[in-house]
N, C-alpha and C positions, 0 to 999 in steps of 0.2 A: 625579361621579357627577351625571348630569343629572337636575333635579328634574323634566324632563318626564314621565318615566315613573314614576309614582305606585306602581305595583304593585312595581317593582323597588326602590324606596325603602323600602316596607314589609318586603321579605324581607330587604334588607341590616340594615334596623334590628334586626329580631327575630334573626336571625344574630348580631349583635353583642351584644346582650342574653343570648343564649344564652351566649357565649363568657365574657361576665362572669362568670356562674354559675361555668364551668369553673375561671377564675382562682382564685375563693376555695377551691373543693372541693381543690385541690391544695395550696394555701398552707396551709390550716387544717389539715391532716394532721401538719404539723410539729410544733407545740406539744405536742398530746395524746401523739403517739408518742414524743416526747421523755420523758414521763412513764415509758414502759418502759425506755428505755436509762438512764435515771437509777439503775435498780435493778440494772443489770448488774455482773457482777464487773468490777473496775476503773475503773467510773465512779461506782458507789455513792452517791447524795447529792449529787453536784454539779449544781447548778442551771445554770451555766454551761455545762458538757458537755451536758446535757440539751436546751439551747437551741442547740446548734451545728447542728442539723438545720435549724433555723428559718435560723439566719447563712447556711449554704450555700445556702438558697435564694433568700435575699436578694442575697447575695455575687455571684450570676449576673446581677442587674441592671446591678450595676457594670461588668462586662464585657462583657454583651450590649445594654445600653441603647442605646448610640450605633449601633452595627453594626447593631441592630435597626431602627433610624430608617432607617439607609441601604438597608437590606434592603426596606423598605416603600416607599421612595422609586423604587427602581431594579425590582423586581419586583412589586409592587401588592401591593394587601390580601388577595386571595383567595390567592395563593401564599404570603406570610408566614404566613397563619392556618393552613393546612394544613401548612406546614412545622412550626409551631408544635404542632400536634396529634400530629404523628409525634414529635416530639423528646419531647412529655409523655408518650406511652405508652412510650417507652424510659427516661424516669425512673422511673415507676413501676414498671416490670420490674426495674430495677437496686435498687430499695427491697425489692420480693419477694425478690429473690435473698440480701440481707442476712440474711435468716432462714432460708436454706438452706445457705450456705457454713460452712465450718468455722470458728468464732469465734477459733480460735489460741489461742498461749500466751502472747501478750505483755500487758503491764500493763493495755492497752485492747484489747479484742477486735477482731481484725481484721474481724469482721462489720460494726461499727460505722463503720469507714470505709468499707466498701461502702454502707452506707447513707447516709453523708454524699455519696458520690457520686452515688447517685440523687437525693438532695434537690437537690443543686446542678444536676443535668440538666432535674429539674422547673422549677427555677428560669430556666433559659433558656427553656423551654416559655411560663411564665406572663409572663415580661418580653416574648417576643414577642407574646403574644396581648394585652396591655396596650397595647402600641405600635400595633397594629391598632385595637382597639375605640375608645379614647378619641377621636383626632383625626377618625375616620369618624363618629361620633356628634356630635361638634362640628361638622363641615362640613355633616351631612344635616341637623340640627336647626336652624341658623341661630339665631334667637332664641330657640328651644325647645331649644338644645343642652344647656343645664344640666338641663332637665327629662328629657330622653332620657336624659343621664348617670344620672341618679338613678334613673330607672326599672330602668336596666341593673344600678345599684349595689344595687337592692332584691334582684334576683336573686343578685346575688353576695351580699347578707345571707342570703338563705335558704339557700343553701349551705353558708354560714360557719355558720349555726344549727345544721345538723344534722349536719355532720361531727364536731365533738368530741363530741356526745350519741353518736353510732356507735360512736365509738373507746372512750370511757368504758363504754358497755353491754358492749362486747366484752371489755373488760380484767375487770370487775368488781371485784374486789380487787387492788389493786397489791401484788406480791410479788416477792421475787428469782426465782421460777420463772416469772414473767410474760415471754414472749417476744414477738417483733417478729410471729411469725408467728400470733399469736393474733387480728390484725386482718387475716390475708389476705383475708378476704371483701371487706373494704372496698378493699384494693389491687386485687383481681381486678374489683371494680365499676367503678374507676377506670380501668383499662385499656379496661375495655370501653365506658366513655363515651367515651373519647377515639377510640376505633376506630370507634362510630357516628357521633360528631362528624365524622369525619374524610370519613366516607362521605357522610354528608348534605351537607358542604360540596362534594363533587364537583359536586352536580347544582343548586346556589344561584348564582344568574347575579349576581356581585358585581363591579361596575365600580370603577375608581380615582375617587374625588370630585375635583373640581375646585376648587381654591381660589382665588379672586379675588385679585389683587394691588391692595392700596390704594395711594394717594400717599403718598410718603415711606415707604414700606415696604422694608426691605432683607430679605437671605435668611438673616442671621445671628442667631439669636435672643438670642446673649449681647450684643447690641448694646442689649436692653432691660433697664432697671434694674428693671422689674415682674415681668419674667420671671424674672431671676435670684433675687430675694427669694422669688418664688414657688416655684423651684427647692428651695429651702431648706426653705421651709413644707413642701413635699412630702417631702423627707427625714425631717422632724420628725415629721410627721403620721402617716406610715406606722408610724414607731417608735413613737407613742403607739397607733395602733389595734391593734399586733400587742402590744404591752407589756402594755396594761391586761389584756386577757383570758387572755393567754399566762402571765404571771407570776401572776396570780389563780389559774389552774388549778395551778398548782406550790404556791402558798401554800396552797390550801384541802386540797390532797391531801398535803402534806407531814406525817409522822405526828410529826416531830421539831421542827423550828423553825416550823411552820406554824400553823394554826389551832387545833389540838387537837381537831379531828373525829374521828368514830368511823372508824378505819381502814377496817372493813367497808364502810362506805357513802361515804367519803370522795372515791374517784377519781369514782364514778357522779355524786355530787352536784355536784363541781368540774366534770366535763363539762357538767351541765345548767346551771350557774352560767354558764360561758362561752357554752354556746350560747344562754342567754338575753340575754347581752350582744350577740351577735349577732342573735338576734330582735328588739332593740329597735333595732339598726341598720336592720334590716328596715323596721319601723315609720317610723324617722326619715326613709327615703330615701323611702318612699312618700308620707308628708307633704309633703315637700320637692318631689318631682314634680308635687304638685297645686298648690302654691303658687307654684312658681319663676316662673312668669309673672306674678306680681304682687309678689312680694319678691324683690328682686334679689340676687345672689350676696354682694355684698358686707355688706348687712344680715345675712343669714344667717349667713354666716361670724362676723361680729362677735359676733352673740348666742351661737351655739353655743361658741365659746371661751370667752367669758366665763363661762359656765354650767359648763363643762368644769373651768376652771381652780378653780372655788369647790368643786365636787365633788371633786376628786384632794386638795384641801388638807384638806378635812373628812375625807377618807378616812384621811388620814396622821395627823392629830390625834387622830381617834376609834379608828381601829385595833381592837383587840379589847377594848376598854371596855365593849361589851356587845354582846349577840346579839340578832337580829332574826328574824321568820318571813318568809322571803321566797318568793313565788310564782315557781318556776322552770318552763321550759319543757322538756319531756321529750320532744319530739317528738309527741305526740297532743294534749297538754293541758297545764295547770299543775297542779303540786302543791307544797305548801309544804314547805320546808326551814329549817332553823334555822343560819343562819350568821352571822358577825361582821359588825356595822354597816359595817365599811368594805367588805365585799363589796357590799352592797347599793348602796351610793355610788357605787363603779367601775363596777357593772353598769349604771347610769343614765347614764355617760357614753357609753353605746352611742348614744343619742339624740343625742350631740350629734357625737361622731365620724363618725355617719351622713351627715352634709352635708358635712363637710371635703374628700373628695376631689374631689367634682364641682365645687364651688365655688371651690376653689384652682386647679384645672386651668382653669376657665372665666375667673377673673380675670387669670390667669399668660398665657394665651395670647391675651388681647384685644389685636386690632391687629395680629397678627404675621401675617396673610395667608399667602403662599406658605412662610414660615417655620414654619408650624404642625407640618408633619413632623419637621423636624430638631430643633424643640423638644420633640416627643413622645419622641423618643431620648433627649434630656437629661433628660426627667422620668423615664423609666423606668432610667437608670443612677441618679438621685436616690432610688430607690425602695429602693436597698440600705439605708437608714436602718430599714427592716423588720427588718432583721438586727443590724444595729450597736447601734441605741439597747436594744433589749431585751437583747443580750448584755450589754451595758454595764450595763444594769439589773440583771439577775440577778448579775453579778459583785457590784455592792453589795449584793444580797440576800444573797451568800454570807459577805461581810466584815462586814456589819452586820445588818441584818434586811430582811424584806420590805417592809414599809412605808415605811422610809427610801429604799427604792429607787425609790419612787414621787414623789421629789422631783425626778428627773430628767425624769420626764414631765411634772411642773408647770412647768419652765422650757421644756420644748418647746409646750407648750400656750400659753406667754405669748408665745412668738415668732409663733406663729400668729395670736394676738390683734394683735399688732402688724403683722403683713401685714395682716391684715382692713383694720385702720384707717387704716394710712398707707402702708404698703409695696406696695399694691395699684395705686395711682393709675398710671393707664398715661401714659407719655410716649414721644413719638417717638424714634426711634434717633438 
């Protein structure tokens, strides 16, 4: 897009930031709704199966990531965004159908597989949206690209904050009688937002941005070592971002192997705690958007990955050793809740993970020029880490315990720290 038309740039940036929020809204339905499926006959208590909706959501990235990048290159930004919104509408509708169809007589309810199909379709949608918003903000922003990405990430975090709270408040006390239909109002809201966003986008003038080719630059992003390491960093980062609050939600809600909280309030508190994690991500991204012009992406990523590693290890060590009163954001304000000290430490990680997506993306595509669009598609394929890492983490939680599962996330954060310090150095292809 030409920078000569400032108004068009502003409209395009605002549109991309709005789509950032849609990504989080859909993605963050998976973990709290997984709490409902965990209680259903044939699934009862399995954390791994409860996380399967999240897994299907992110598995779509592995399949659609590169095709989405190719679609973006051939059809343009507006077409790709509109197609993504229609696919998202379909995906949420299929999830709604999972609460309507006959559950069947199999060991695992047939309706559960319908839900997984809906989550998979939604994954295609958010993958396509991610493919659009990141390179467009990178190109539109120039030197301020990370700042734009962090602002978009702030809106993303706002939606991530509200979604688990909405689900938790609608569920109330989690029992075997809790059904997916209990959260139908939220699914209707999601379908409405997709439909309205599609109509709005029809009238927004979005042209395709033009990336300048730089000297020595090639069109294959896989020729750049720092991009390859950055793609791996994105894989493990999304796993960390999703795994921390998702597994924490299960941990606090679990009446048997969890934190031992009052079952009558555990689900609601777990939703508020998970929401507070996303709220801190919102705060972190707002701060980053203010300082990104003065503090480099490399410095930001180095600092936050170091702190996150310390917080996760402390959470594992301290675990249930003590309870603390923690202010949790309930959607209107803060209230005090008694939670294990590990929960407080893990929630604080939200301040750290808030910065990681934008800084990793910014460092990874530095110097790629016209290869940025292909790079974005590959990046989206690597977002499958948000499904694989939490699934493996919850398998560990089933076999060992919840706190032991966080060692996997500690290893992931250690790799991000390596990328920040050494792996992000730009080298010509």
